[in-house]
DOROSE-244766 format. One record per residue (C-alpha): x, y, z; residue in one letter. Coordinates in steps of 0.1 Angstrom, whole numbers, plus 5000, padded with zeros to 4 digits. Each point is the difference from the previous one (the first is absolute). Example, Ala and Ser with C-alpha at 12.3 -4.5 7.8 and 13.67 -1.06 7.14 Angstrom:
// residues 2
512349555078A 501450344993S 
// end
This chain:
// residues 340
271914346201X 498849975036X 498650305019X 502750185021X 499449945037X 498750285022X 502750195020X 502849854979X 501850335003X 500449945037X 501349654994X 502350004969X 502750265005X 502149954969X 500549774970X 503349874985X 500949804970X 503549874997X 501849814972X 503349815004X 502149994968X 503649894991X 502250054970X 500849684981X 503750084994X 500950045037X 500049785031X 497650095029X 501250285022X 501249765028X 502549854975X 501050314981X 503450165000X 500250375005X 500650084964X 496949804990X 497950185025X 501250334986X 499149884965X 496549915010X 499650345017X 501150184968X 497749794978X 497050075022X 500850375003X 500250044963X 496749814994X 498150215026X 501450324985X 498449914967X 496649945017X 499550285025X 501750235025X 501249845033X 502150125029X 502949765006X 501049915036X 503349815002X 500149795032X 503750055005X 499550385000X 497050025023X 500250145035X 498449775026X 497150245005X 499350034962X 499949624997X 497749975030X 497750264985X 499749814967X 499349685020X 497350175021X 498350114967X 500249644988X 502050114970X 502949775008X 500349685021X 502149945031X 502049754979X 500950274974X 501350235027X 502449745011X 501449934965X 502450294995X 502049894970X 498450124968X 496449985012X 497750284993X 496350114998X 498450204973X 497050195012X 497450204981X 499350365009X 496649915015X 501649725021X 497649744986X 502549814978X 503249855015X 502449784982X 502649835023X 503149884983X 502349725013X 497949915030X 499149625001X 499350034963X 501550234973X 496750204999X 497250035025X 497450234983X 497250125022X 497050244997X 498450135032X 496650175003X 498050125030X 496949815009X 498549714981X 501350024964X 501149664990X 498850024964X 501350354992X 503449915016X 500249694980X 499450184967X 502750255008X 502749765011X 499249784970X 500650304977X 503450075016X 501049634999X 499049974963X 502250304992X 503049865019X 499449664984X 500450154966X 503450165010X 501449735022X 500349624995X 498249855030X 500949655011X 496949794990X 499249634996X 497049874981X 499149765028X 501150195031X 499250354989X 502250295013X 503249865017X 500650155035X 502649965027X 497449865024X 498049704987X 496950135017X 499950294974X 500249784969X 497350044974X 498650354999X 502450145026X 497150205012X 499050105035X 496650175002X 499550145035X 497750225021X 500850165033X 497049945023X 499050155033X 498349715019X 499450105036X 496749805002X 501649674988X 503050075023X 497850085030X 497949694996X 503149794993X 498449874968X 503150114982X 501949725017X 497749734985X 499950174966X 503850004995X 500449634995X 496949984978X 501350284978X 503349834996X 498249684988X 498650204971X 503350164990X 499650335019X 502450145026X 499650265027X 503050215011X 500850315020X 500150364986X 503549974985X 499649654985X 501749675007X 501449975035X 498250315014X 497450015026X 496450134997X 500050375010X 496850145017X 497649744986X 501550054965X 500849704978X 501349964964X 498049734982X 501449864968X 500149704977X 502649735008X 499449794969X 501550154968X 500449684979X 497149854982X 497950325001X 499950294975X 500550355012X 496350074994X 499049705021X 502350125029X 498450345000X 496649854999X 500849775028X 501450275023X 497050234991X 497549735010X 501949925032X 500250375009X 496250044997X 499549695022X 502450135027X 498250344998X 496649835007X 501549805029X 501750315014X 496750204999X 498249725018X 502849985026X 499950385006X 496249985006X 500649735026X 502750225017X 497450275004X 497449775013X 502349855026X 501650315015X 499050334983X 500650245029X 503449865009X 501150014963X 498750364996X 501750115032X 503349854989X 499950174966X 498850345013X 502750005027X 502749934974X 498750294978X 499850225031X 503649945010X 501350054964X 498350334997X 501050125034X 503749915006X 503350185002X 502349714993X 499349684980X 502449714994X 499849804968X 498949695020X 497150195017X 498950174967X 499949664982X 498049835028X 497550295003X 499750064963X 498849644996X 497250075024X 499050304980X 499949804968X 498049745019X 497650275011X 499550104964X 499349644990X 497449965028X 498350334992X 501150205031X 501950254978X 499550154966X 503050054976X 500050294976X 502049824973X 501249645004X 502950034975X 501350325016X 499749855035X 502049694989X 502750234986X 500150195033X 500449675019X 502849904977X 501850345003X 500149945038X 502249684996X 503450055016X 502250074969X 497350184981X 499350235030X 503750085007X 500950074964X 496950204991X 500350225031X 503850055001X 500549805031X 502949774990X 502449995029X 497650185023X 499649895036X 497349765011X 498350285019X 500050234970X 498549744978X 497349925025X 499150365005X 499950074962X 497849694994X 497550105027X 499850354985X 499249874966X 497549745012X 498150245022X 499850254972X 499349774970X 498149705012X 496750185006X 500150124964X 499749634989X 498049845028X 497250125022X 497549845023X 496949864982X 
// end
């Protein structure tokens, strides 16, 4: 196996493996009647209960804030939130495993890990899928592989993806020329929340587009190799950033940190914009971070729904939310990040 690139922990934020599966006895969700959707949900629930313990979240019961929280944590998709009739998510206690039921397909199994962990994530989702495959009759064709609602998922039904922080390639505009070249080799680049979403703060989701004609192992190997290549390009682009305009970049990042640690009110929009500059400062060596995973958790906890629910601010005024956010950031950010 190739050597892991330097500073990969500042580039690959998380890893996700997702498998699309359908039950052979039922039409795809878009063509199901309500009773059939309920049957699928019962069958999947019973199968999962025989494998492990999961918390069930029924979409028709969720409050808007609860659904948004799960979406922010990448445990459910925007599409699942919109499908209220007998759609659900089964989530493990550690929030790594999520099985969405009656989204575009009957099942969307996914395993999420922090940082670069393609091979461990694959081994774990493969174990879950094998267990479910013994208990449920998946729709499968000897020629086409697993049958899916969207033809682009035919074959393995697998999406192997990494969330990457690419400020260097974005700053140099190299990302614009890379996108069509990646598409040519069966790789797609999307925003933080998947298809149809925009890149958020230099952050991109990179995944395989081709699922037919490759084995699961070949897909993981392909995305792993691509991730390494992008990491090397990103590191080179970051060095060029520093060569071109080091003082201006440092000033920009330090000012963002200074404001975040010395403010009385902070809107979500301003927090997001300045937090990106702090993360950029870490990537460029202007700041040191005490624990990368804990800092990433802290950033995720500051997303709107997560922040409001965790701090009892549902229904609070805009001013109250902004004051509470500022108090938390001023107190806690220096514990994770300090000037190098």
